[in-house]
Wavefront OBJ file of the C-alpha trace (Angstrom):
o trace
v -0.003 0.015 -0.002
v 0.920 3.667 -0.198
v 1.302 5.878 2.840
v -1.977 7.659 3.503
v -0.152 10.945 4.151
v 2.803 11.138 1.733
v 2.134 8.287 -0.788
v 5.383 6.508 -0.019
v 5.627 2.733 -0.458
v 8.367 2.497 2.168
v 6.209 1.007 4.946
v 7.061 -1.519 7.659
v 4.957 -3.466 10.153
v 5.214 -1.960 13.634
v 2.369 -3.496 15.717
v 0.099 -6.464 14.985
v -3.107 -6.775 17.091
v -4.385 -9.749 15.155
v -7.786 -10.172 13.479
v -10.546 -8.143 15.123
v -14.175 -7.182 14.480
v -15.100 -3.579 13.702
v -15.394 -2.589 17.330
v -18.227 -0.059 17.018
v -20.523 -2.771 15.697
v -22.303 -3.644 18.929
v -24.390 -6.698 18.236
v -28.064 -7.523 18.423
v -28.709 -11.064 19.768
v -29.304 -12.438 16.275
v -25.976 -11.033 15.041
v -23.793 -12.786 17.613
v -21.127 -14.893 15.941
v -21.857 -13.434 12.501
v -19.692 -10.320 12.715
v -16.790 -10.098 10.225
v -13.172 -9.832 11.394
v -10.460 -7.740 9.800
v -6.684 -7.363 10.207
v -5.666 -4.749 12.805
v -2.045 -3.822 12.091
v -0.026 -0.654 12.379
v 2.453 0.223 9.639
v 5.204 2.794 9.950
v 6.151 5.051 7.050
v 9.929 5.382 6.837
v 9.567 8.647 4.870
v 7.055 10.828 6.804
v 7.091 8.695 9.983
v 3.308 8.329 10.171
v 1.867 5.179 11.750
v -1.314 3.956 10.117
v -3.546 0.940 9.543
v -2.875 -1.203 6.515
v -6.497 -2.286 6.138
v -9.478 -0.019 5.525
v -12.982 -0.996 6.580
v -15.152 1.130 4.288
v -16.448 4.373 5.772
v -20.038 3.505 4.799
v -19.828 0.468 7.080
v -18.227 2.216 10.042
v -19.854 5.630 10.032
v -23.243 5.220 8.336
v -25.097 4.651 11.628
v -22.760 4.232 14.624
v -23.867 4.472 18.266
v -21.237 6.830 19.752
v -22.648 9.972 21.394
v -20.287 12.748 22.501
v -22.855 14.354 24.789
v -23.052 11.360 27.143
v -19.938 12.305 29.112
v -19.913 15.529 31.133
v -16.130 16.015 31.014
v -16.118 15.816 27.202
v -18.851 18.424 26.954
v -16.901 20.647 29.345
v -13.783 20.211 27.181
v -15.768 21.241 24.095
v -17.069 24.300 25.920
v -13.534 25.328 26.892
v -12.333 24.964 23.290
v -15.224 27.039 21.940
v -14.624 29.816 24.452
v -10.885 29.888 23.812
v -11.210 30.034 20.047
v -13.849 32.749 20.235
v -11.949 34.861 22.766
v -8.633 34.633 20.915
v -9.789 35.178 17.384
v -13.388 36.295 16.799
v -14.950 37.713 19.970
v -15.477 41.185 18.498
v -17.265 39.995 15.347
v -21.044 40.371 15.242
v -21.565 37.870 12.461
v -19.502 34.675 12.618
v -19.931 31.086 11.554
v -18.511 27.679 12.399
v -18.486 24.322 10.580
v -18.010 21.127 12.568
v -16.803 18.018 10.684
v -18.070 14.797 12.239
v -20.285 16.852 14.494
v -21.921 13.840 16.169
v -24.910 14.849 18.338
v -24.007 18.567 18.126
v -22.429 18.895 21.561
v -19.476 20.997 20.328
v -21.730 23.195 18.197
v -24.143 23.811 21.086
v -21.257 25.629 22.812
v -20.442 27.696 19.720
v -24.123 28.536 19.252
v -24.250 29.836 22.835
v -21.471 32.249 21.855
v -23.515 33.681 18.973
v -22.192 31.619 16.052
v -24.159 30.490 13.037
v -23.475 26.749 13.227
v -23.424 23.931 10.699
v -22.610 20.318 11.393
v -21.680 17.534 8.947
v -22.291 14.063 10.397
v -22.326 10.753 8.521
v -24.358 8.793 11.057
v -28.075 9.030 10.301
v -29.251 8.412 13.843
v -26.737 10.830 15.365
v -27.439 13.577 12.807
v -31.135 13.327 13.639
v -30.403 13.765 17.359
v -28.451 16.922 16.550
v -31.119 18.369 14.239
v -33.824 17.592 16.780
v -31.852 19.591 19.372
v -31.678 22.663 17.117
v -28.220 22.147 15.564
v -28.410 22.306 11.760
v -26.631 19.146 10.618
v -26.114 17.623 7.187
v -26.229 13.834 7.127
v -23.282 13.442 4.713
v -19.603 12.569 4.522
v -17.432 15.700 4.438
v -15.142 16.056 1.434
v -14.146 18.554 -1.251
v -17.221 17.814 -3.355
v -19.509 18.756 -0.455
v -17.565 21.977 0.134
v -17.994 22.909 -3.498
v -21.758 22.336 -3.212
v -21.980 24.393 -0.021
v -20.047 27.300 -1.578
v -19.502 28.901 1.830
v -16.515 30.164 3.844
v -16.262 29.757 7.616
v -14.460 31.663 10.372
v -13.924 28.404 12.257
v -13.781 24.825 11.089
v -13.634 22.232 13.835
v -12.743 18.525 13.663
v -12.749 16.826 17.068
v -11.725 13.201 17.122
v -12.400 12.621 13.430
v -9.257 13.672 11.544
v -7.653 10.284 12.043
v -10.765 8.517 10.711
v -10.544 9.787 7.162
v -10.633 7.386 4.255
v -10.836 10.387 1.915
v -7.967 12.112 3.732
v -6.717 14.413 0.990
v -10.181 15.362 -0.282
v -11.185 16.300 3.236
v -8.057 18.321 3.910
v -8.385 20.145 0.605
v -12.073 20.770 1.440
v -11.009 22.392 4.717
v -8.564 24.674 2.887
v -11.279 25.624 0.427
v -13.934 26.337 3.088
v -11.675 28.247 5.492
v -11.783 32.062 5.281
v -8.457 33.814 4.695
v -8.488 34.878 8.369
v -10.135 31.620 9.524
v -8.921 29.043 12.011
v -9.152 25.294 11.656
v -9.270 23.632 15.097
v -8.081 20.036 14.827
v -8.406 17.838 17.893
v -6.786 14.425 17.750
v -5.487 11.605 19.923
v -1.776 12.264 20.376
v 0.238 9.195 19.356
v 3.126 10.199 21.593
v 0.779 10.017 24.568
v -0.836 6.768 23.388
v 2.601 5.177 23.452
v 3.482 6.692 26.848
v 0.163 5.539 28.355
v 0.359 2.115 26.705
v -3.168 2.936 25.516
v -3.103 0.504 22.620
v -6.903 0.155 22.833
v -7.107 3.495 21.030
v -5.974 1.606 17.934
v -9.001 0.339 16.056
v -10.401 0.240 12.533
v -12.088 3.629 12.692
v -8.694 5.202 13.445
v -6.852 4.845 10.188
v -4.030 7.258 11.168
v -2.114 8.016 14.360
v -0.656 11.511 14.470
v 2.199 13.172 16.136
v 2.769 16.826 15.346
v 5.557 16.097 12.887
v 3.443 13.952 10.566
v 0.129 15.833 10.777
v 2.086 18.943 9.725
v 3.337 17.067 6.653
v -0.297 16.487 5.689
v -1.421 20.048 6.390
v 1.511 21.603 4.527
v 0.792 19.446 1.516
v -2.571 21.225 1.231
v -1.440 24.801 1.841
v -2.278 24.804 5.537
v -0.005 25.298 8.553
v -0.329 24.724 12.274
v 0.618 27.833 14.223
v -0.290 26.818 17.807
v -1.104 23.682 19.775
v -1.412 22.380 23.296
v -1.794 19.004 24.976
v -5.214 18.477 26.582
v -5.915 15.693 29.122
v -9.102 14.659 27.255
v -9.053 10.980 26.160
v -5.787 10.421 27.992
v -3.911 13.042 25.996
v -5.083 14.843 22.881
v -3.650 17.691 20.864
v -5.770 20.746 20.257
v -4.138 22.334 17.245
v -4.782 25.684 15.588
v -4.300 25.800 11.835
v -4.665 28.443 9.132
v -3.487 29.121 5.583
v 0.296 28.984 5.147
v 2.136 32.171 6.041
v -0.816 33.834 7.814
v 0.264 33.534 11.494
v 3.453 33.257 13.570
v 4.374 29.922 15.157
v 3.789 29.921 18.910
v 6.465 29.057 21.480
v 4.361 26.249 22.949
v 4.077 24.556 19.561
v 7.820 24.788 19.151
v 8.243 23.240 22.611
v 5.966 20.315 21.721
v 7.825 19.702 18.480
v 11.161 19.694 20.293
v 9.865 17.157 22.850
v 8.992 14.754 20.039
v 12.570 15.011 18.778
v 14.180 14.697 22.194
v 12.055 11.667 23.198
v 12.399 9.903 19.824
v 8.614 9.823 19.477
v 8.657 9.373 15.715
v 11.281 6.659 15.419
v 10.502 3.135 14.216
v 12.284 1.573 17.229
v 9.894 3.384 19.580
v 6.911 1.640 17.946
v 8.591 -1.786 18.012
v 9.145 -1.335 21.735
v 5.509 -0.244 22.085
v 4.416 -3.562 20.500
v 6.518 -5.523 22.984
v 5.060 -3.617 25.932
v 1.531 -4.419 24.711
v 2.336 -8.144 24.844
v 3.524 -7.811 28.452
v 0.377 -5.816 29.354
v -1.769 -8.685 28.045
v -0.041 -11.188 30.305
v -0.361 -8.915 33.380
v -4.088 -8.254 32.817
v -4.963 -11.896 32.231
v -3.066 -12.828 35.415
v -5.021 -10.221 37.391
v -8.394 -11.358 36.072
v -7.597 -15.028 36.505
v -6.576 -14.532 40.131
v -9.704 -12.467 40.839
v -11.938 -15.229 39.458
v -10.085 -17.875 41.490
v -10.909 -15.821 44.569
v -14.592 -15.996 43.602
v -14.912 -12.317 42.743
v -17.589 -10.950 40.431
v -16.255 -8.600 37.732
v -18.192 -6.178 35.547
v -16.747 -4.058 32.775
v -17.240 -0.357 33.401
v -18.231 1.356 30.182
v -18.658 -0.097 26.722
v -16.425 2.288 24.747
v -15.454 1.381 21.230
v -11.786 1.215 22.165
v -12.554 -1.273 24.910
v -13.306 -3.872 22.279
v -9.771 -3.678 20.938
v -8.505 -4.539 24.427
v -11.073 -7.259 25.117
v -10.472 -8.988 21.768
v -6.691 -8.765 21.924
v -6.607 -10.021 25.518
v -9.306 -12.657 24.807
v -11.398 -11.385 27.714
v -15.035 -12.447 27.420
v -17.770 -13.691 29.722
v -15.325 -16.123 31.363
v -14.101 -13.007 33.218
v -16.691 -10.222 32.834
v -20.371 -10.812 33.523
v -21.448 -7.691 31.644
v -20.409 -4.191 30.467
v -22.124 -1.353 32.348
v -22.876 1.580 30.042
v -24.707 4.961 30.137
v -25.421 5.228 26.392
v -29.022 4.138 25.749
v -28.239 3.401 22.090
v -26.305 0.351 23.326
v -29.158 -1.084 25.418
v -29.560 -4.882 25.054
v -26.571 -5.150 22.697
v -23.465 -7.294 22.967
v -19.779 -6.443 22.479
v -18.362 -7.500 19.108
v -16.032 -10.492 19.178
v -16.305 -11.277 22.886
v -20.136 -11.118 23.029
v -20.376 -9.620 26.531
v -23.912 -8.308 27.316
v -24.373 -4.581 27.900
v -26.409 -3.363 30.854
v -27.502 0.246 31.368
v -25.702 1.720 34.391
v -28.738 3.180 36.203
v -30.428 -0.253 36.069
v -27.636 -2.201 37.773
v -28.804 -3.529 41.133
v -26.526 -6.570 41.739
v -23.139 -4.937 42.286
v -19.798 -6.613 41.455
v -16.662 -6.888 43.543
v -14.572 -5.287 40.785
v -15.244 -2.877 37.981
v -12.742 -3.431 35.159
v -12.755 0.110 33.743
v -12.687 0.184 29.936
v -13.642 3.874 29.846
v -10.342 4.721 31.590
v -9.987 8.020 29.710
v -12.647 9.505 32.037
v -10.920 8.222 35.188
v -11.386 11.379 37.300
v -15.087 11.638 36.455
v -15.662 7.934 37.089
v -13.933 7.954 40.481
v -15.731 11.141 41.551
v -19.141 9.808 40.522
v -18.647 6.434 42.211
v -16.981 7.287 45.505
v -20.014 5.746 47.311
v -19.213 2.400 45.672
v -15.529 2.662 46.477
v -16.509 3.332 50.113
v -18.453 0.030 50.015
v -15.241 -1.777 49.048
v -15.863 -2.152 45.300
v -12.555 -2.011 43.428
v -12.194 0.065 40.273
v -9.375 -1.478 38.240
v -7.885 0.655 35.433
v -5.971 -1.402 32.841
v -4.673 1.876 31.436
v -3.582 4.635 33.806
v -3.134 7.843 31.805
v -0.323 10.188 32.746
v -1.299 13.579 34.102
v -1.114 16.396 31.529
l 1 2 3 4 5 6 7 8 9 10 11 12 13 14 15 16 17 18 19 20 21 22 23 24 25 26 27 28 29 30 31 32 33 34 35 36 37 38 39 40 41 42 43 44 45 46 47 48 49 50 51 52 53 54 55 56 57 58 59 60 61 62 63 64 65 66 67 68 69 70 71 72 73 74 75 76 77 78 79 80 81 82 83 84 85 86 87 88 89 90 91 92 93 94 95 96 97 98 99 100 101 102 103 104 105 106 107 108 109 110 111 112 113 114 115 116 117 118 119 120 121 122 123 124 125 126 127 128 129 130 131 132 133 134 135 136 137 138 139 140 141 142 143 144 145 146 147 148 149 150 151 152 153 154 155 156 157 158 159 160 161 162 163 164 165 166 167 168 169 170 171 172 173 174 175 176 177 178 179 180 181 182 183 184 185 186 187 188 189 190 191 192 193 194 195 196 197 198 199 200 201 202 203 204 205 206 207 208 209 210 211 212 213 214 215 216 217 218 219 220 221 222 223 224 225 226 227 228 229 230 231 232 233 234 235 236 237 238 239 240 241 242 243 244 245 246 247 248 249 250 251 252 253 254 255 256 257 258 259 260 261 262 263 264 265 266 267 268 269 270 271 272 273 274 275 276 277 278 279 280 281 282 283 284 285 286 287 288 289 290 291 292 293 294 295 296 297 298 299 300 301 302 303 304 305 306 307 308 309 310 311 312 313 314 315 316 317 318 319 320 321 322 323 324 325 326 327 328 329 330 331 332 333 334 335 336 337 338 339 340 341 342 343 344 345 346 347 348 349 350 351 352 353 354 355 356 357 358 359 360 361 362 363 364 365 366 367 368 369 370 371 372 373 374 375 376 377 378 379 380 381 382 383 384 385 386 387 388 389 390 391 392 393 394 395 396 397 398 399 400
């Protein structure tokens, strides 16, 4: 294959997580055992140093009607609110008429915060169910895939374009990036929010590797992509959301000065060898050790007669469960807030999902798959911890 960013053919296998189901395909009872499996492998580009999947599950399969809702988690909504306020205050607070486009706008949570600041908002969301939720809540949302062709049909320019947690999903990567350049005003700002691969490696958060995430960016390689399309990052910071994400500020090349904090982040990647092939090979070895440690923990807990529930049914959790081989022999169920996952089963491991507010028979241990919201989970469940229920985090994110 060719590198998704730079078109190079100089690619090498870095991490192999085996054959896995598309992990956002939570199963109805009649679908159990019928889900397809696909290779889940990370390749490393020796030219632009981007890590990426070598297999693409078609976007129409993954994003046509998924069940993820960004508004379910309070801390994510608060993060989106902070981003909206920062962008507005820094760049467009004094404008009376201003507009924002959100790519992969989900249920409209990010745009609700921009709307509260006086913006004309437009979302583009591929999931039919999720787009309807957004429209029903008053957020104008197009149920389409974003690309250059859509931008040409819209024939509009935006002060702000936002892409939160979607820029690494893109099958039509170059069409989307060119569409952003085309739709961004000369003085506009593109806010790109993405899982930071440097932090994924540091946290050993390999569960954030799954088929929806085709690309895994550090600053060095996302800047290769942006520059290719006449865009340039001028500022960025590391946010604690999702265990460590970059919030980057991008505009047309040559329009703004590079910030000191972006320069500092770039230098840290160099100093810590974050983009070197050897770093990713070591990452793969550490994942294998993590599997052995987790299976030992779960096996010992079951021998002691303890009841274990999974806490949360996040998409990324299915990467971990399938790679570890953790099913109902260890976890009785997955406890989840999202009503769209009611009465469904996890792909591959077929663990039943139970809605959190309906749990009455408590476990001895919660095996926390939604570890990226650790602070919120511990704060909300202190009463259970006081009762002696253990919350076990297979991934413990570093503080940002």
